[in-house]
N, C-alpha and C positions, 0 to 999 in steps of 0.2 A: 185447392186447385193445383194439383201436382202436374208439373210439366214432364212430358215423356222425354227420356234421354235415349240417345242412340246407344246400342250395345257395341262394346269393343272387346278384343281379345285381352286376356289377362296380361300378356307380355307387353302389349301396347300401353295399357294403363300403368303398369309397373315402371315403364320408362318415362312417364310424365314428370316434368319438373315441379317438385312439391312447392318450391318457393313461389312459382308463378300462380299455382292454384290457391295456395293459402293467402297470398297477397291479394288476389282477386276477391276471394271470399271475404277477407278482412275489410277491404275497401267497401264492398257492397253491404255487408252487415253493419259496419260502423256508420256508413253513410245513411242507411235506413234508420238506425237508432238516432243519429244526430238530427235527421229530418223530423222525426217524431218529437224529440225533445224541444226542437225549435218552435213547435206549435205552442208550447208553454213558455217560450222565451228563455229556455234553459240550454246549457251546454252540457257535455258529459261531465266536466268537473263539478258543475252544479249538482248533477245527478249523484255522483259519487259522494259529494259532501252530504246531501240530504240523506242518503242511505246509511252512511257511517254514523252520522249524528242520531238518526232515528234508532239505529241498532244499539247505541250506547249513549243515551242522553246524559249530559253533564260529564262525560269522560274526556271529550276531545278539546284540546287547546289548539290554537291555530298552527303553531310550529309542528306539533306532533301529527296533525292531520295532513299538513303539507308534506311532511316526510313520508307518510303512509301512501298518499295519492300520487306523488310525483313520478313514481315508477311506471304508471300507466299513461302519463300525459305525453301526447305527441304534438301539442299545440303551443308549447312554451307559455303555459297558462300563468297568469298573475292570480294565484290562489287567494291572496288577500282581497283582490278585486271581486272574486267570486263570493267570498265570505261577506264582504261589505254589501254586495248586491242583495244577497239573501237577507241580511239584516235590514237594509233599506226597504225591501219588499214587506218586511214584517213576518218573514218565514223563519227567521233564526234569531235567537237572543243569546247574548253572552253574559254570563254572570260569573264573576271571579275568574274571568279568562276562559271559561268552559262553555261550550255551545250546547244549546237545546233547541229543538224545533218548536215552533208555535203551532197552534191548531191550523192556521192558514198554511204553514209550511208542510205539515203532515198531509193536508188535503191536496196541496200541489204535488207532493211526492207520490201520493196514491194515483193522481191523474196521470202523471208521467209514467208510473209503473204500468198502468193499464195500456198505455200507448206502446211501451217497450214490449209488453207481453204479446201484443199483436204482431210485432216484428219477429219475436222468437217463434211464434206459431207459424209464420210464413217460412222461416228458416227450417223448421222441423217438418214441414209438410212433405209427406211421402217418404220419410226416413223412420225406420223402426227404431225404437228406443235402444235396443241392443246395438244396432249399427252406429247410432250416435255416440253411445258410451265407448264403443271400440274406437271410433274416430278420435274422441277426446283423449283416450289412453294412448293412442299412437302419437298424437301431437305432444302430449306430456312427455313421452319417451324421447321424441325428437328434440324437444327443448332441453331436457336433461342431458342428452347425448352431446349437445352443443354447449354445455356449461351453464345453462339457465336453470331456473327453479321450476321443476316439473310438478310441484305440489299445488294443490288448490289454494287460492287466497284464503286467509283467515277471515 
């Protein structure tokens, strides 16, 4: 369900404040993702944890995962609380200090993934893949120009 946008002259669009547009987009996208995760009683840090542990079972210890995830955190998250919550739910087990998802954890992760995919589909509606890729590359360049890491996360 693509919404029609009004057309503007290139000079008018080029003069737009990128921070205002990226900030608005960020708040709307992150808000929609957080709303969908909340249906599963999850936060973004829960989601990040589930995905990292699923991608490398038995690799992540708490301290290493906190170090990895903290750069994306904007909520002053108590990551130990997140890990403990997932353990208490029976979604995560720790053996010798390393984390692995349980079957229940993988099922919850897959449900959350499906919800997040619906948000991503809404975000991409009416946008050609090539235009989306160009947008990502422009944003990567802006981030790098301002001293940030413009590379994709590992």
